C-alpha positions in Angstrom: 11.4 91.8 -57.9 8.3 93.6 -58.9 8.6 97.3 -59.9 5.9 98.3 -57.4 7.9 96.7 -54.6 11.1 98.4 -55.7 9.3 101.8 -55.8 7.8 101.3 -52.3 11.2 100.2 -50.9 12.9 103.3 -52.5 10.3 105.7 -51.1 10.4 104.1 -47.7 14.2 104.2 -47.7 14.3 107.9 -48.6 11.7 108.7 -45.9 13.6 106.7 -43.3 16.9 108.4 -44.2 15.4 111.9 -44.0 13.7 111.1 -40.7 16.8 109.7 -39.2 19.0 112.6 -40.3 16.4 115.1 -39.0 16.1 113.4 -35.6 19.9 113.4 -35.4 20.2 117.1 -36.1 17.2 118.6 -34.3 17.5 118.9 -30.5 14.9 117.1 -28.4 14.9 119.5 -25.5 16.4 122.8 -24.7 16.4 125.0 -21.6 17.5 128.6 -21.5 18.1 130.5 -18.3 19.3 134.0 -19.1 22.4 133.8 -21.3 22.8 130.1 -20.6 21.3 127.6 -23.1 21.4 123.8 -22.6 20.3 121.4 -25.3 19.9 117.6 -25.0 19.9 114.9 -27.7 19.4 111.2 -27.7 20.6 109.8 -31.1 20.3 106.1 -30.5 17.1 105.7 -32.5 18.3 107.9 -35.4 21.1 105.5 -36.1 18.7 102.6 -36.4 16.4 104.6 -38.7 19.3 105.6 -41.0 20.5 102.0 -41.1 17.0 100.8 -42.1 16.8 103.4 -44.7 20.1 102.4 -46.3 19.0 98.7 -46.2 15.7 99.6 -47.9 17.4 101.6 -50.6 20.0 98.9 -51.2 17.2 96.3 -51.5 15.4 98.5 -54.0 18.4 99.0 -56.2 20.0 95.5 -55.9 16.8 93.5 -56.0 17.0 91.4 -59.2 14.5 89.5 -61.2 13.8 85.9 -60.2 13.3 83.3 -62.9 
């Protein structure tokens, strides 16, 4: 595999991982009424993003040279 492709896959994998972890941690919506605070999250897309990031990183590290 070309070094340029490996670098692009590595950068894309890191960005996808960071984005997936951020969307998993950050709440999407919150409502506060007096002392009561309610936060809602939907983490279904963050798992897919983290999985794609891991696959991209694995492909960048394990991609060997073809003869």
